[in-house]
Each structure stands twice: as C-alpha cells, then as structure tokens.
C-alpha positions in Angstrom: 31.1 84.7 31.8 27.6 85.7 33.1 27.0 86.2 36.8 24.6 83.3 36.7 27.0 80.8 35.1 28.4 79.7 38.4 25.1 79.4 40.3 24.1 75.8 41.0 21.2 76.2 43.5 17.6 75.5 44.1 16.5 72.3 42.4 19.6 72.3 40.0 21.9 70.2 42.2 19.5 67.3 42.6 18.6 67.2 38.9 22.2 67.6 38.0 23.2 64.6 40.1 20.3 62.4 39.1 20.2 63.2 35.4 23.4 64.8 34.2 26.0 62.9 36.2 25.3 59.4 34.7 24.7 60.9 31.3 28.0 62.7 30.7 30.1 62.9 33.9 30.4 59.4 35.2 32.7 58.0 32.4 35.1 60.9 32.8 35.0 60.5 36.6 36.2 57.0 36.3 39.1 58.2 34.1 40.2 60.8 36.6 39.9 58.2 39.4 42.3 55.8 37.6 44.8 58.6 37.1 44.6 59.7 40.7 44.8 56.2 42.1 47.9 55.5 40.1 49.7 58.3 42.1 48.9 56.6 45.4 48.3 60.0 47.2 48.1 60.2 51.0 46.6 63.7 50.8 44.3 64.6 47.9 42.6 67.8 47.1 39.6 68.0 44.7 38.5 71.3 43.4 35.0 72.0 42.0 33.7 68.6 43.3 30.1 69.4 42.5 27.7 66.7 43.6 30.6 64.2 44.1 30.8 62.3 40.8 34.6 62.2 40.9 34.7 62.0 44.7 32.8 58.8 44.6 34.9 57.3 41.9 38.2 58.3 43.4 37.2 57.3 46.9 36.3 53.8 45.6 39.8 53.5 44.1 41.8 54.6 47.2 42.7 52.7 50.4 41.9 53.6 53.9 44.0 56.2 55.6 43.9 58.7 52.7 43.1 62.3 53.6 40.7 63.5 51.0 39.5 67.1 50.9 36.7 67.9 48.4 35.8 71.5 47.7 33.3 73.5 45.7 32.2 77.1 45.4 28.6 76.1 45.7 27.5 74.7 49.0 24.2 73.3 47.7 26.2 71.0 45.4 28.5 69.9 48.2 25.5 69.2 50.4 24.2 66.6 47.8 27.7 65.1 47.6 28.2 64.9 51.3 24.8 63.3 51.8 25.7 60.6 49.3 29.0 59.8 51.0 28.1 60.5 54.6 29.7 57.2 55.8 33.2 57.8 54.4 35.3 59.4 57.1 38.3 59.9 54.8 36.5 62.8 53.1 36.1 66.3 54.4 33.8 68.7 52.5 34.8 72.3 52.3 33.2 75.3 50.6 36.1 77.1 48.8 36.9 79.4 46.0 39.5 78.0 43.7 41.2 81.3 43.4 41.8 81.6 47.1 42.2 78.1 48.5 42.0 78.0 52.3 45.0 75.6 52.7 48.6 75.8 53.5 51.5 75.7 51.1 52.6 72.2 49.9 49.7 70.5 51.8 48.6 68.0 49.1 50.3 65.2 47.1 47.8 65.4 44.2 45.0 67.8 43.1 42.2 66.9 40.7 39.3 68.8 39.2 36.6 67.6 36.9 35.0 70.1 34.5 35.6 73.0 36.8 38.4 75.1 35.2 35.9 76.5 32.6 34.2 78.3 35.5 37.3 80.0 37.0 37.1 83.8 36.4 41.0 84.0 36.4 42.4 80.6 35.4 46.1 81.5 35.9 45.3 82.7 39.4 43.4 79.5 40.2 46.2 77.3 38.7 48.7 79.3 40.8 46.7 78.5 43.9 46.6 74.8 43.0 50.4 74.8 42.5 50.9 76.6 45.9 49.0 73.9 47.8 50.7 71.0 46.0 53.9 69.5 47.2 56.9 69.9 44.8 56.3 67.8 41.7 52.8 67.0 42.8 50.4 66.3 39.8 47.4 68.3 38.9 44.9 66.2 37.0 41.9 67.8 35.4 39.6 67.9 32.4 37.5 70.4 30.5 34.9 70.0 27.7 36.0 70.2 24.1 34.1 72.5 21.7 30.3 72.2 21.7 30.2 70.8 18.2 32.0 67.7 19.5 29.4 67.2 22.2 26.4 66.3 20.1 23.4 66.3 22.4 24.4 69.5 24.1 25.0 71.1 20.7 21.6 70.0 19.4 19.8 71.2 22.5 21.5 74.6 22.2 20.5 74.9 18.5 16.9 74.0 19.5 16.7 76.7 22.2 18.0 79.2 19.7 14.8 78.6 17.7 12.7 79.4 20.7 14.6 82.6 21.5 15.9 83.7 18.1 16.5 87.3 19.2 18.5 86.3 22.3 19.5 82.7 22.2 20.8 81.1 25.5 24.5 80.7 25.2 25.6 79.4 28.6 26.7 76.0 27.1 28.8 77.6 24.4 30.1 80.4 26.6 31.2 78.5 29.7 31.2 74.7 29.8 32.4 74.5 26.1 34.3 77.8 26.1 37.8 76.7 27.2 39.0 74.1 24.8 42.0 75.7 23.0 44.9 73.5 24.0 47.5 76.2 23.4 45.7 78.5 25.7 45.4 75.8 28.4 49.1 75.1 28.2 50.0 78.7 28.3 47.8 79.3 31.3 49.4 76.4 33.2 52.9 77.5 32.3 52.2 81.1 33.5 51.1 79.6 36.8 54.4 77.7 37.1 53.3 74.2 36.1 55.6 72.0 33.9 55.6 68.6 32.3 52.2 69.3 30.8 50.4 66.6 28.9 47.1 67.3 27.1 45.0 64.7 25.4 41.6 64.5 23.7 39.3 61.9 25.0 36.1 61.1 23.1 33.3 59.0 24.7 29.7 58.1 24.1 26.9 59.7 26.2 23.8 57.5 26.8 20.5 58.5 28.3 17.3 56.5 28.6 15.2 59.0 26.5 15.2 62.4 24.8 13.2 63.7 27.8 16.0 62.7 30.2 18.5 64.7 28.2 16.3 67.7 27.9 15.6 67.8 31.7 19.3 67.3 32.4 20.4 70.2 30.3 17.5 72.6 30.6 16.8 72.1 34.3 20.0 70.7 35.8 22.5 73.3 34.8 22.7 77.2 34.9 21.1 77.0 31.4 17.9 77.0 33.4 18.6 80.5 34.7 19.2 81.7 31.2 15.8 80.3 30.0 14.0 81.7 33.0 15.6 85.1 32.5 14.1 85.3 29.1 10.7 84.1 30.1 10.2 82.3 33.5 6.9 80.7 32.2 8.7 78.9 29.4 11.0 76.5 31.2 8.8 73.5 30.6 8.1 74.5 27.1 11.8 74.9 26.4 12.5 71.5 27.9 9.8 70.0 25.8 11.1 71.7 22.7 14.6 70.3 23.3 13.1 66.8 23.9 11.2 66.9 20.7 14.3 68.0 18.7 16.3 65.2 20.2 13.5 62.7 19.7 13.2 63.7 16.0 16.9 63.1 15.5 17.6 60.1 17.7 14.3 58.3 18.1 11.9 57.7 21.0 14.1 55.2 22.8 17.6 55.3 24.3 19.6 58.4 23.1 23.3 58.1 22.3 25.6 60.9 21.3 29.3 61.6 21.1 30.9 63.6 23.9 34.5 64.8 24.0 36.7 66.2 26.7 40.3 67.3 27.0 42.3 65.7 29.9 45.3 67.5 31.3 48.1 66.5 33.6 50.8 68.8 34.9 53.4 68.9 37.6 53.9 71.6 40.2 
C-alpha cells in the first residue's frame, strides 16, 4: 500500500460524499444497516466511517437510546459526516486508528465497517482490536470490494488512465480498494484474530450515475487516485478526468451510466 492510499484530505472528502457515495456506497450502506439493526445493539462501533454513508443508514434504522460511536482515521472525512448529522445526539465522532482502538475491552455489542478493511496495514491486528472491544459473541459486520474486473466503471476508468500514463499507470484502485477480495485469505485473517462463525457472501449490485462526467469526477478527484494522478503530473488532473469521462461516454453513452459493482459481505462472531 502506498503512503498516499489512506489520505482523504483537501477537496477529496466533499467530492467523495457528493459524487461517490450515491454512486457506489449507498446501496451497500443500506445492506449493512439492515444487518446491524437486526442485532438490536445498545452500543455500536463503526470503524472507517468516512463521510458517514453507513452512519446515516444505520442511525435511521436504530431507535433512540442507542450509543453509536463512529470512527475514522481521517478527521477531514469525519468532519463532513459530523456536519451532515449534527442533530443526532446518539452519535459521537472519534478519530481513531483501527489497529489501536481507544476503547475498553468488551465495550460494544456490534461492530461494523464499510469498505475499510482494505486500508488496514495489518488486518489481523485490526481484527484483533475489533474482537477485543466487542462483547463475547458480538458480531462484526463488514464488507470489502471484490476484484476490480467485477466493478465495471472503476475498471474502465483504470484502463483509460493506463493509456494516459503508459510507463507508470496509476494502480491505487487495483492495489487497495480492490486488492483484498480472496475469501480464503479474509477467513484466515479473521480466524487468526480469534473470530468464529464466519459467513462470507458475494453481493452484486448496479452502480448508477447521471453521466460519464459524474463517474470520472468521483473516481479521479474524490479518491486517493487523485494523488496518484497529481504525483505523475499535477497539471493533468483535469485532462485525466476528461479522458476517463470520454472513455466511459464512448462505452455507455452520453446519458445515465450504469455498471455492475460487486462486494463481499462478511459477518463473524467474537
């Protein structure tokens, strides 16, 4: 993992929330929310909350009186999330590293995480921290992206950027968001951390965006892919965005863009 893969700062959080969340994250946030609500937790921990896509979905599904702690490594992302849910006093926002959670043992009934595990430098250590703060038998519910070839728009954007930078193609999407999809590896990592009763399922969905330009802005400017593009040539960010938009428009047309997305959803017990 590159040192820039975990950096969500500057204008990225706002673009991420406005463009990327409705395009690929919202449908999976609703799925996580249903799974969490079915457990009726009184104390819930969310890891890698980002700009609050899951937090908003889960909060809407839970009653008053729930203690909900939402954490993320990146404070700029949490700032966007907290602003959007400023009137919900059930939620406390906390900057935290998943590999060193600042909570006591057996403090939470349920833990959840949406598309965050791919960014953990040491997943077994992070899972061990989640197990530590969960009550005995507490469920850990999370998801990760499947391989990039099963996530059509992101794959096509990555291929297009490879044509712009043929000698050093940006590989953030392949390396990190879509780099942790081997179910056997995921299961082994959880077992090494002490989890049991592990269920893993593949969940395909359809991503929809109003235009090819929307997709290009979301991916090229609302993720750490932006840092990779700018590291190669800071003057080419808009040109790279335009190139991706044109590639998607050629393939999908000038109107609404649809593409398959696919995630892996995992549930395990502490």
